[in-house]
C-alpha atoms as one frame of an Amber mdcrd trajectory, in Angstrom:
protein
   0.035  -0.015  -0.112   1.495   3.444  -0.869   1.767   6.234   1.523  -0.925
   8.178  -0.365  -3.341   5.409  -0.122  -2.753   5.116   3.686  -3.206   8.855
   4.040  -6.580   8.630   2.066  -7.896   5.609   4.193  -6.920   7.297   7.553
  -8.635  10.667   6.485  -5.465  12.276   7.626  -5.153  14.743   4.738  -6.598
  15.649   1.273  -5.294  13.589  -1.419  -3.474  16.255  -3.310  -1.473  17.918
  -0.633   2.075  19.098  -1.936   5.196  17.145  -1.194   7.881  19.211   0.818
  10.067  19.430  -2.458   7.208  21.561  -4.037   8.393  24.494  -1.661  12.151
  24.258  -1.689  15.154  23.073  -3.829  17.793  22.389  -1.200  17.856  25.252
   1.070  16.489  27.619  -1.516  12.857  28.806  -0.969  11.184  28.888  -4.422
   9.640  32.006  -5.613   5.919  32.345  -6.146   6.028  32.619  -9.855   8.012
  29.218  -9.903   5.524  27.542  -7.491   2.561  28.422  -9.548   3.670  25.695
 -12.022   2.933  22.801  -9.674   2.480  23.814  -5.987  -0.284  21.771  -4.273
  -0.605  19.225  -6.905   0.914  15.654  -7.544   0.363  14.283 -11.089   0.843
  10.666  -9.612  -2.515  11.109  -7.981  -4.348  12.003 -11.159  -3.195   9.298
 -13.834   0.088  11.376 -14.330  -1.693  14.349 -15.774   0.745  17.233 -16.034
  -2.092  19.750 -15.145  -4.898  19.037 -12.655  -7.872  17.667 -14.305 -11.188
  19.443 -13.824 -13.042  17.592 -10.988 -16.673  17.929 -12.085 -18.479  16.145
  -9.239 -20.987  17.298  -6.595 -19.751  14.873  -3.965 -16.910  12.602  -3.012
 -16.730   9.061  -1.924 -15.445   8.398   1.710 -12.967   5.453   2.121 -14.827
   4.485   5.320 -17.589   5.784   7.737 -15.157   6.851  10.299 -13.348   9.085
   7.734 -16.573  10.678   6.649 -17.506  11.535  10.159 -14.023  13.223  10.713
 -14.461  15.140   7.547 -18.005  16.362   8.519 -16.515  17.240  11.995 -14.366
  19.785  10.149 -16.999  20.956   7.762 -19.653  21.659  10.646 -16.887  23.585
  12.910 -16.861  20.734  15.634 -13.138  20.706  14.777 -11.381  23.764  13.484
  -9.594  23.865  10.147 -12.098  22.627   7.764 -12.498  19.074   6.403  -9.615
  16.830   6.448 -10.642  15.317   3.200 -12.968  15.846   0.178 -16.647  15.992
   1.238 -19.072  17.917  -1.010 -18.493  20.733  -3.644 -20.270  23.230  -1.553
 -17.417  22.902   0.964 -14.357  21.898  -0.891 -12.874  20.303  -4.172  -9.421
  19.394  -5.578  -9.367  22.273  -8.006 -10.445  24.758  -5.309  -7.942  23.497
  -2.779  -4.959  23.752  -5.142  -6.091  27.104  -6.019  -6.304  28.217  -2.397
  -2.766  26.878  -1.721  -1.434  28.863  -4.593  -3.322  32.136  -3.596  -1.708
  31.883  -0.176   1.867  31.540  -1.539   1.987  35.133  -3.041   1.835  36.823
   0.324   3.105  34.088   2.391  -0.326  33.849   4.111  -1.453  30.888   6.437
  -4.482  30.091   4.342  -6.828  31.213   1.678 -10.382  30.651   0.512 -11.896
  30.959  -3.040 -15.297  32.478  -3.730 -17.700  32.705  -6.650 -17.074  36.543
  -7.099 -15.205  39.219  -5.324 -18.528  40.538  -3.837 -19.281  37.023  -2.630
 -16.034  37.115  -0.691 -16.728  40.458   0.777 -20.270  39.517   1.843 -19.178
  36.311   3.257 -16.270  38.113   5.223 -18.904  40.728   6.588 -21.513  38.083
   7.484 -18.829  36.066   9.325 -17.671  38.921  11.423 -20.534  41.294  12.210
 -23.911  41.048  14.068 -26.639  43.360  14.654 -25.610  46.397  16.669 -21.968
  46.066  15.582 -19.955  48.775  13.811 -17.831  48.490  10.587 -14.989  51.229
  10.289 -13.946  51.617   6.838 -11.942  53.762   4.471 -13.606  55.744   1.760
 -14.315  55.497  -1.141 -14.829  51.797  -1.465 -16.109  49.838  -4.612 -19.835
  51.026  -4.950 -21.285  47.495  -4.316 -19.138  47.260  -1.150 -20.624  50.437
   0.126 -24.068  49.460  -0.779 -23.685  46.210   1.019 -22.404  47.991   4.228
 -24.712  50.971   4.231 -27.957  49.633   2.666 -28.088  45.964   3.281 -26.219
  45.318   6.545 -27.763  48.564   7.889 -31.092  47.020   7.422 -30.005  44.432
  10.091 -28.813  47.104  12.688 -25.152  47.196  11.463 -23.471  50.565  11.757
 -20.445  52.213  10.013 -18.251  55.035  10.300 -15.486  56.049   7.654 -12.355
  58.100   7.142 -10.979  59.154   3.834  -8.329  56.926   2.057  -5.507  59.419
   2.652  -6.455  60.086   6.298  -3.589  60.984   8.710  -2.993  59.077  11.907
  -4.787  61.703  13.890  -7.869  61.625  11.557  -7.870  57.912  11.850  -7.612
  57.995  15.520 -10.657  60.506  15.697 -12.793  58.029  13.779 -11.598  54.924
  15.737 -12.222  56.639  19.049 -15.804  57.574  18.083 -16.450  53.966  16.802
 -15.010  52.428  20.047 -17.965  53.618  21.985 -19.866  50.734  20.465 -18.625
  47.313  19.442 -16.417  47.448  16.404 -16.508  43.992  14.673 -14.442  44.814
  11.518 -12.048  47.452  10.046 -12.334  47.210   6.312 -10.025  49.139   3.926
  -9.583  49.601   0.119  -6.261  50.685  -1.175  -5.764  51.960  -3.661  -9.355
  53.149  -3.454 -11.826  52.525  -6.370 -11.942  54.696  -8.527  -9.768  57.595
  -7.251  -6.594  55.541  -6.710  -6.043  57.030  -3.272  -4.023  55.003  -0.947
  -4.700  53.974   2.627  -2.047  54.151   5.410  -2.327  50.515   6.496   0.441
  51.014   9.090  -1.306  53.971  10.584  -4.566  52.066  10.837  -2.933  49.190
  12.579  -1.210  51.474  14.981  -4.597  53.366  15.716  -6.360  49.983  16.138
  -3.788  48.574  18.519  -3.688  51.814  20.691  -7.423  52.366  21.063  -8.646
  48.665  21.217  -6.490  47.322  23.926  -8.637  44.267  24.950  -8.214  40.715
  23.654 -10.929  40.951  21.052  -9.593  43.607  18.727 -11.380  43.992  15.293
  -9.527  42.328  12.521  -8.135  44.613   9.633  -9.177  43.458   6.240  -8.303
  45.115   2.954  -9.356  44.776  -0.714  -5.941  44.716  -2.462  -7.311  43.964
  -6.060  -5.821  47.088  -7.707  -2.171  46.225  -6.828  -1.932  42.804  -5.388
  -0.187  40.660  -5.168   2.612  41.877  -7.438   2.662  45.534  -6.522   1.407
  45.490  -2.801   1.229  42.929  -0.082  -0.715  44.447   2.943  -0.201  41.550
   5.408   3.369  43.002   5.748   1.882  46.322   6.748  -0.356  44.946   9.487
  -3.569  43.805   7.763  -4.886  40.369   8.763  -7.072  39.457   5.932  -6.599
  40.512   2.221  -9.575  40.419  -0.193  -9.343  40.034  -3.940 -11.540  40.041
  -6.889  -9.719  37.238  -8.815 -11.755  38.353 -11.790  -9.225  41.114 -12.309
  -5.410  40.478 -12.298  -5.410  37.030 -10.945  -7.830  35.917 -13.641  -6.544
  38.358 -16.142  -8.222  37.412 -19.315 -11.830  38.838 -18.565 -13.243  35.499
 -18.894 -14.143  34.408 -15.344 -15.668  35.836 -12.105 -14.177  34.853  -8.687
 -12.814  36.171  -5.383 -10.668  35.167  -2.487  -9.848  36.031   1.025  -6.138
  35.219   2.366  -4.870  35.626   5.782  -4.375  33.967   9.243  -5.784  30.506
   9.891  -8.076  31.615  12.869  -9.901  34.254  10.719 -10.008  32.141   7.660
 -11.625  29.264   9.751 -14.270  31.591  10.779 -14.994  32.729   7.230 -14.809
  29.194   6.143 -17.763  28.228   8.310 -19.806  30.843   6.862 -18.795  29.944
   3.234 -19.746  26.309   3.986 -23.230  27.500   5.196 -24.166  29.847   2.469
 -22.369  28.167  -0.534 -20.362  30.936  -1.959 -17.368  28.721  -3.072 -16.099
  29.034  -6.586 -16.882  26.241  -9.221 -14.153  23.581 -10.195 -14.038  25.063
 -13.795 -13.375  28.582 -12.668 -10.887  27.352 -10.148  -8.950  25.410 -12.963
  -9.011  28.420 -15.092  -7.507  30.539 -12.192  -4.694  28.046 -12.002  -3.877
  28.520 -15.560  -3.917  32.210 -15.089  -1.630  32.246 -11.937   1.161  30.791
 -14.051   1.478  33.920 -16.043   0.331  36.611 -13.312   3.824  38.135 -12.753
   4.510  38.321 -16.493   1.102  39.877 -17.268   1.234  42.459 -14.369   4.798
  43.394 -15.062   4.179  44.125 -18.853   0.792  45.988 -17.882   2.682  48.098
 -15.372   5.453  49.101 -17.864   2.881  50.076 -20.323   0.974  52.139 -17.790
   4.070  54.063 -17.020   4.598  55.062 -20.740   0.930  55.933 -21.251   0.736
  57.984 -18.269   3.874  59.980 -19.082   2.149  60.937 -22.418  -1.241  61.804
 -20.841  -0.014  64.043 -17.896   1.481  66.549 -20.540  -1.550  66.746 -22.690
  -3.412  70.065 -22.899  -6.848  68.464 -22.485  -5.879  66.582 -19.563  -6.515
  68.132 -16.081  -4.834  65.441 -13.865  -3.395  61.849 -14.142  -4.114  59.910
 -10.837  -1.193  57.571 -11.275   0.693  56.367  -8.352   4.089  56.644 -10.059
   3.636  60.406 -10.160   3.252  60.977  -6.462   5.889  63.442  -5.128   5.794
  66.401  -2.789   3.300  69.216  -2.232  -0.266  68.230  -2.015   0.723  64.606
  -2.792   3.445  64.329  -0.089   1.160  62.260   2.198   0.060  59.877  -0.587
   3.846  59.676  -1.757   4.945  58.795   1.789   2.465  55.763   1.871   3.342
  54.668  -1.614   7.130  54.482  -0.530   6.225  52.423   2.522   3.466  50.230
   1.180   4.046  49.649  -2.583   6.343  47.704  -4.803   5.034  49.253  -7.950
   2.622  51.798  -9.252   0.211  49.422 -10.902  -1.595  49.593 -14.276  -4.929
  51.189 -13.396  -5.202  54.879 -12.832  -7.734  57.700 -12.797  -7.818  60.245
 -15.687  -9.330  63.717 -15.122 -10.203  65.508 -18.386 -10.756  69.252 -18.636
 -14.528  69.442 -18.731 -17.309  67.203 -17.509 -19.498  64.319 -18.532 -19.754
  65.532 -22.276 -16.044  65.602 -22.679 -15.509  62.207 -20.959 -18.121  60.450
 -23.072 -16.560  61.984 -26.251 -13.240  60.622 -25.214 -14.597  57.160 -24.292
 -16.655  56.933 -27.564 -13.638  57.666 -29.678 -11.353  54.958 -28.413 -10.468
  52.258 -30.768  -8.065  49.872 -29.020  -9.226  50.452 -25.513 -12.541  48.766
 -24.935 -15.320  50.595 -23.163 -16.093  48.328 -20.360 -15.968  48.099 -16.608
 -13.419  45.917 -14.833  -9.656  45.986 -14.810  -6.705  43.873 -14.778  -7.314
  42.015 -18.079  -4.793  41.412 -20.819  -6.801  44.127 -22.899  -6.973  47.993
 -22.033 -10.343  49.094 -20.600 -11.830  52.410 -20.032 -14.980  53.356 -18.100
 -16.949  56.358 -16.482 -17.138  55.662 -12.732 -19.731  58.317 -12.033 -22.111
  57.176 -14.708 -21.291  53.562 -14.360 -19.754  51.542 -11.553 -20.609  54.215
  -8.953 -23.828  55.363 -10.378 -25.703  54.145  -7.191 -23.592  56.282  -4.862
 -25.370  59.347  -3.711 -24.215  62.489  -5.441 -23.156  64.211  -2.190 -20.796
  61.389  -1.311 -19.441  61.176  -4.783 -18.691  65.019  -4.677 -16.927  64.386
  -1.307 -14.852  61.590  -2.437 -13.851  63.191  -5.855 -15.798  60.893  -8.227
 -16.407  63.616 -10.715 -18.173  63.836 -14.069 -14.675  64.321 -15.783 -13.144
  61.272 -14.179 -12.338  58.227 -16.491 -10.912  55.039 -15.019  -8.377  53.289
 -17.283  -6.844  49.827 -16.838  -3.852  49.324 -19.198  -3.395  45.853 -20.698
  -0.464  44.118 -22.411  -0.834  45.712 -25.893   1.967  47.628 -27.541   2.207
  50.750 -25.436   2.998  53.025 -28.477  -0.281  51.682 -30.109  -2.123  52.563
 -26.900  -0.569  56.108 -26.798  -1.776  56.717 -30.545  -5.216  55.449 -29.481
  -5.502  57.898 -26.604  -3.979  60.794 -28.709  -6.782  60.315 -31.376  -9.594
  60.027 -28.778  -8.407  63.282 -27.048  -8.925  65.141 -30.236 -12.616  64.570
 -29.830 -12.678  66.275 -26.474
């Protein structure tokens, strides 16, 4: 009997767990870009298939009744850590578990969970952490659907919220935290860079404020949406966040052909979220997980190329007479940007490929520009291989009240652009022609 068969019969571990050699060569720890090619998967357990098959099944056969009981003890929370083996596709599956192993690698997180969309990841996180009467402290702006979830949906169930602007100083963060601390703060939720203004949050200042004001044992966890920069250009766990949220639809998927989300972080918090996911069934499907495994193999290559392109495109745009401002992280310096530049130096590895473009004018000029693009596609989302452009005030953030849009800088002349992997000079030519219509 092989070691793998013994492990299966004992229920000691899922059948595809990686061998130690998948993480190191001698004393050298492998880089994430290398580990994406095979980490978490043993071809000998799947007929020698080089790539993981797609496991299209709703349920899994237990080797014996005792193993089935142990697996369900994990699924139902009677024993922490999730199932020891494969149970049912609402809880786990080979493709999803391999994906989760690889997602955790990028930020050296203890664990990860995969979800059916970025918003299902966020909603499951909130539902697992808050109860009626609790308060969520968050940065602003957030993705419009996240703001709607907090204020309009959770608000119906007695959940409160307080926020501070993305670029807030330590003193401004302290003021909001102190006010919130009069109630029960269940979660601190950040988004950096903020959607769609590209404003950065000082995660280190938020962590310091949280630790100074909440001195008891039950400190509210800090979660952050890192979709715009992660995991190549920013890794917030290193600045003090405990949970990192992703829309895997964006850079991780990277081809605009799937919808998924994830949360990575420490095991204790991940286990809490896992129990909620098991209950409400927000796990991603096997096919989507398989597609993400394909995409993670080229994540670093795609993001690096897109970042290089964005730097060239933004350099052209910032000097154009019809452009009021380019909200690109690579341009942060002193003056009014000094605070943001300081956060960027401490938190970011790169400037990313998604930025905010403020045209001279308003909605009319923004629409004229968008309607004249040929290479860049007029569509929401970001992080794909193709360049995308959209109008946040009239599209992704249309549901945000006008007063809040005004306060957060989501103006009618704002266009959000996500640069892809096309030729940079071709993109510049496209934007130059489109600006003639403004």
